[in-house]
N, C-alpha and C positions, 0 to 999 in steps of 0.2 A: 301112634298115628294109624288111622284105619287104612287098610289096603285099598279100599274102593274110593278113596278121596280123589277128587279131580286133579289131574296133573297140571302143573303150572308151566306154561311154555315160556322159558327164559328168553328165547329168541325174540319174543314179542316186545321185550323191554328195550326202549330206545331213548336217547337224549336228543331232543329236538333243539339244536343250537340256534336255528333261525327263528324260532318262535319268540316274539317280544315278551318281555317280563311285564307283567301287569302292574306291579308296584313301581318299578323304575320308570316306565312309560308315563304313569300318572304323575310322578314327581317332576319329570322333565316338562310335561305339559303345563304344570302349575307354575314353573319358574319362568317360562317364556314371557308372560305379560309383565313380570317385574323387570326383567332385563330390558325389554323394549321401553318401559317407562323411564328407567334410569338413563338409557341412551338418549331418549327424547329430551329429558331435562338437561343433560350435558350439552346437547346440541343447541338448545334454546339459550343456555347460559353463554356459550361461546358466541353464538350469533348476537346475543344482546351486547356482549363486550365489544365486538367489532362494530356493531351498529352505533353503539354509544361513542366509540373512538372516532369513527369516520363521519358521523352525522352531527355530533355535538359541536357547537360553534366555539372557537377558541376565544379566550378572554384577551381583550386588547389592553396592553400595558405600555407604560413609558420605560424606555431602556437607557441605561447609562453604561459607561465603560470604566473598568479598572485600569489605572494608568500610573506611570512614574511621574511624580510631581516634585518640583523643587520647593523647599520651604519658603523661599522668597517670592514665589509666584503670587502669593496672596497680596503682596504689596507692589507688584509690578504694574507699571502703567504702559509699558511698551517693550517689545522684544525685537531685536534686529540681528541680522547675521553679518559676519565679516571674517577678517583674518588677523593673525598676529603679524605685526610689522615692526621692523627695527627703525626707529626714528633716525638713528645714526648708522648709515650704511655707505660703503664706498666700493667701487670697482678699482682696484689698485693696479696701476701700470707703471711704465717707465717714460721719463722725458727724453731719454736717449734712444738711439736706434742700434740694434745689433742682435746677435744670436744669444739666446738664453743659455748660459753655461752652468748655472747652479740654481736650484730651487730647494729651499730648506723647510717647506711647510707642506701640510696636507689638510684635507677636510677635517675640521674640528680642532686644529692647532690654535692654542691661545697665545696671543701676541701682546707685547708691550709697545707703547708708542716709540717710534724711530728704530724698532728692531728690524734688522735686515731680513727680508723675505727671500730675495733672490738676487742674482748678478747676471748682467749681460757682458759679452766680451768687451775688453777695454784696451786691447793692444794699441789701437790707433790713438785713443785719447791719452794713454800713458806716454806715448811717444810725443804727442803735442805738449804734454805737461813738461817733459824733460827738455824739449826745445825752448819752452817759455822760461824755464828755470835757468837755462844756459844764457839766454838773452838777458835775463836779469843780472846774472853774474857779470856779463860783459859790460852792461850799462853801469854797474856799480864800479867796475875797474876804471872805466873811462872817467867817471865822476871823480874818482880819487886822483887821477892824473890832472884833471882840470883844476881840482883844489890845490894841488901842488904848484901848478903854473900860476894860479892866482896869488898864492903866497909870494912867489918869486916876483911877479909883476908888481905887487903891492910894495914889496921891499925896494924895488928899483925906483918906483915912482916917489916914494918917500925920500930916498937918497937924492934924487934929482931936484926935488923941491928944496932940500937943505942947501945943495950946491948952488942952485939958482939964487937963493936968498943971499948967498955970500958972493955972488957974481963969479962963481967958479964953473958954471955951466950955462950954456946958451938956452935961450927960450925954446929953440927947436928941439933940443934934447929933452926939455921938460914936457913939451907937447907930445913928443913921441912916447915918452914913458907913461904919460897919462893915458894915451890911446891904447897902449899895450895892456895897462891895468883894466880899463873898462872892457876891453875885448875878453880878457880872462874872466871877469865877473859874468859877462853874458854867456860865455861858454859853460861856466859852472851852473848857471841857471838852466841852460838847455840840457845839460847832462843830468841834473836833478829831475827835470821833467821826464827825460828818457828812462830814468830809474823807476819813477812812479808808473810810467806806461808799462814797463816790463813787469812790475809787480802786479798791475792789473791783468796783464796777460797770463801770469802765473795763476792768479785767482780764477780767471775764466777757465783755464785748463783744469784746475782743481774741481771746478763746478761740473765740467764735462765728465771728469772721472767719477764724481759723486753721482751723476745721473746714471751710471752703470750699476749703482747699488739701489735696489728696490726696497724701500722701507715702509713699515706700517705707519699710516698717518695718525692712528690713535689706538688705544687699548681695545682689543676686540678678538673675535673668534672667526676663523676662516670658514666660510660657508661652502664655497665651491673653488676648485682649482681649475683655471681656464687655460693654462698653458703647460707645456712640458719642456724639459731640457732639449735644446736643439731647435726650438721654434724661433722664428724671426719676430722680434718685438719692435713695434714702431709706436710713436705717440698716439696716432689716430687709427692704426690698423688699416691704412688705405691701400698698402701694397698687397698684391695677390699672394695669398698664402701666409700673410703676416697676421699677428694678433696684437691688440692694444692692451688687453687686460691680462694680468697674471693670475690674480685671485679676486674673489669678492669677500669683503670683510664687513662684519656687523658688530656693533657694540651691544652686547647682550644685556647690558643694564638699561638700555634705552627702548626695550620692547614695550609696545602698547597695542591696543586693539583698535582697528579701524573698521567701522561698520557703516552701511548705507541706510540712512533714515529717510523714509518717504516724506516728500514735501508736505503732504497733508497731515503728517504726525509730528512735524518739526516743533510745533508749539508745546509738545509734551516733554521736550528735552531742553536742558539749559546747562551752562557751564557750572561745575561744582556739584552736579547731581550724583547721588550714590548709585552704584551699579553692581550687579553680580555677573561675573564672566564665567561661562562654562565652555570648556574645550571638548570637542568631539573625541579627541584622543585620550582625555582624562575625565571620563564621565562621573567618576566617584568624588571628584574634587571641585569645589566652587571657589573662585577667586574674587576678592573684593576689588572694586574699581571706582573711579570717579571721572566724570566727563571733564576732559582737559581742553578740548577745542571743538567748535563747530565751524568747519571750513566755510568761509563766506562766499561760496559759489555753489551752484547746483549743476548736476549732470543732466543735461536736457534729454539725453537718450533714455535715461532710466527714471527721470523725475525724482531723484534722490539727492540728499546732501550728505557729504562725507563728515562723519563725526569720529573724533579720536578720544579714546578712553584710556587713562593711565591705570596700570596695575598697581594696587596698593600693597599687594603681596603676590609673589610668584616663586616658583622653584625651577629646578633644572629641567623639568618636563615641558616647560613652556618654550617652544621653538618658533622661529620665524616661519611665516606662511601657513601655520596651522589654522584650520577653520574653527570658528567659535560662534557663540551666541551671547549677546549682551542683553540682560534684563535691566531696563531703566526703572529705578525704584522711586517711591515717594521720598521726599526729603527727610522725613522722620524715621525711615526704615533702618533697621539694623541688619546688615548682611550676614546671613547664615552660611558658613563655609562648608556645612555638611552636604553630602550628595543627595540625589533625588530619592524619594521614598514612594513605595507602592501605596496608592490611596484609592479608596472607594467613595463614591458620593455618599454624604451623610444620610440622605433620604432613603437609601437602599437598606439601611440597617433596621432590623426588627428584633425585639426581645421575645424569647420563647423559652420557658422552663429555666429562667435565670441565665440564659446564654444568648449571645449575639449571633444572629443568623442573617443570611441574605439568600435571595432566590436567583440562582444563576440560570440564564437562558441557555439551554442546550438543544439545538435543533428547533423543534416546534413545541417544546415543553420546558418546564422549569424544574430545577433540582435544588431542594432546600439544603443549604450548605452552612455549617457552623464556621465562624471566623474568630480569630484573636486580633483585637484592635490595639492601636497605640494612641499617639497624640493627634490632635487636630492639625491638619495642614491645609490652610486656605478654606475652601468650601468642602473639603473631603476629610476623611479620617484615615490615618495610617493603618495598613493591614500587615500584621506580622505573620499570619499563617492562614491558610484556607483558600486563598485566591492567587491568581497569577496575572501578570500584565496582559491586557487585552481581553479579559473576561467581560462578558455582557451581563449586567445585573438589572433586576426590575427596580424601578424607582417608585417609592411610596406604595409598596404592595398592600392590597386589601386583605381582609380576613378570609375572603373566599379562596385566596390563592393557597394551594396545597402542593406538596411534593408530587410532581408528575402532571400538574395541571397544564392543559394545552393553552398556549398563548401565541399572540402575534404582536409585533411591535406597532405602536400607534404611529400613524402617518402625520 
């Protein structure tokens, strides 16, 4: 290196950090229009979606409901509401008056005819019975004495007649003997009547004793217990604090359905008509029935006629006073005892890709939903899966209807 070469001042060398890079600046400037273009397109797409959602007019559709349907409803001509009623029912009390000292039943007890339900105190009637029996014994003893006197009078009278015929006795003696005999006969007749009277007195006392036993009038089941041990029981419950009924009893084999049929619909019902009975307490079971009686009078306040329907089959779940509905069927109908089935209107079903589908209305749009169907039930089809009770579905959907389409129910 030459000694006279210019010296390089190293202190003059600097890195200018604030100076913009020419290449990077150019790259950033070239990217900005692209980014603005993409952002504008995204905004336009989003705005277009919202404008289309808010400004597009919804399609007007007919809407049906998915519901639980009884198989027999297809053949039903009329449905009426009512209650289970026992045709044979009694409020059991006592003919006697006294304090209840024993009660041997409770709600649900099953009784046989003449079975003792309870007893009221019987000290007084037992004493009256003993007195009547003593009077009968005395009357019978008096009758025996009268019979003995009659035998003696008869013997004397016969002897006097023989002596008189032989002129060994006077006519006065014969007349006197005859009078004694007739008097003895009359006394025996009177004493026999007294014995009969005493026997009737004993029977009356026995009846009064029997009145203290409260018995079941027929085979049945105790529905309610209306008195307790210690209560005063009277035949009519007229005394303050007293009760007339001990229990209420129903023959569970005599249960039937009683419903009110509107006067305007009475022509649809006749005796012998098949029916299907559904209890609110047993919704899964349907009972066969038949119209037994149309009561020949109307309720003017309700404009209805009471109709009685016999159960053709029932079980232990059917209890008095349960609420029910009776479907009156066509005469040729066969009652189906199966429970209600979830059904959808047949017009709501569409086929797509070999599968059955429906359009379920959810808010203001529809959701295309696949379903599994069963048998036909009336005007609907049984739904085994895919829908639930109460769902709203589009009836007779058009080809324009797609999943998410905005709709409104037709008015």
